[in-house]
N, C-alpha and C positions, 0 to 999 in steps of 0.2 A: 296214651302215654300218662296222662295226668292220673289215672287210675291207678297205674302201677306205681307211680312216685308216691301218691298219697297212700298206697297199701304197705309202703317201708316203714317200720316201727323200729327205728335205731334208737329213739330216745323218747324220754318223757317230757323234753323241753317243750312247753307251751308254744303254739304258733302266735305271733302277733302279725295284724293286718295293717298296713300303713298306706293311705290314699294320699296322693301327691299329683301335681300338676306345674307345668312349666310356668314362672312367673318373671321371667327376663324381658327385654325389650322386644317389640314386635316390629315386624316389618311395615311399611305403608303399603296400602292396597290388600291383597290376598292375602291372608292369614294361614300358613300351613295348619292343617287338620291337628297334628301332633301338638300344638302349642295350646289348643285349647281343650283337648282331651285330658281326663282323669284316669291316672293309672293306681293299678292295686300291686304291693309288694307285701309278701307273706314271708315272714323270717322267724326263725328261733331267736331266743335271747343267746347272743354269743358266748357270752359269759358263761351262762348255764351249761352250754354244749361243751366250753373248754372244761369246767368243773367235773363235767360227767367223765369226760375222756382222761383227764389227769387220775381220776380214782377208780378206773377200770384197770383191772388186773391185766387184761390183754394188752395194756399199754407199757406195762413194767419192763423196764430195761431197753425200751425202743422208741424212747422220746428223749430228745436233745434240749437240755434246760439253758444252754450257755450260748450266747450269742457268739456269732462268728462271720467271718468274712473269707469267701473261698474264691479263689482266681485260679484260671488255666494258665499253663504256661507260657502263653502268650501276652498274658497280662489281663484277658478279659473276665470279667465278673461273673460267678457261677450263683445262679440263685436257686436254691434248692427247697427252702422252705420258711417259715415264718422266723426263725431265730437265725437265718441267714440275710435276713433283710436289714435294711438301714433304719428301720424304726426300733427293731429290739437290739442292734448294737449301738445307736443313739442313747436310748433308755439307760442302758447298762453305763455308758460313759458319763452320764447326767447323774445316775445315782451316786458313782465313785466319786466325781467331784463335789457333790453334795456332802458325802461321809467325809472326805478329807477337809473340807472348811468348816465341818460342824465339830471337830476336834478340839 
């Protein structure tokens, strides 16, 4: 499985490796192994990946740049993508308020 994942060439964004381990409170007595273990996370720079996606002509007319909230008829929230989330909506509201106050 790892070989298949590694063979995918979808981006020229470099990989960054992060090493981390738990550093919170420890119980008295036997400490679970996961609390002492060092973990490795390999990830692309998210900003670089998004920039590549936004400049890719295949995404033309397929990306919604406006934050929105969508609801079912029963009032339950629909979470579709990044722009339907609270973060995007709250950032847009924050920017609007800042612009109004800066006039």
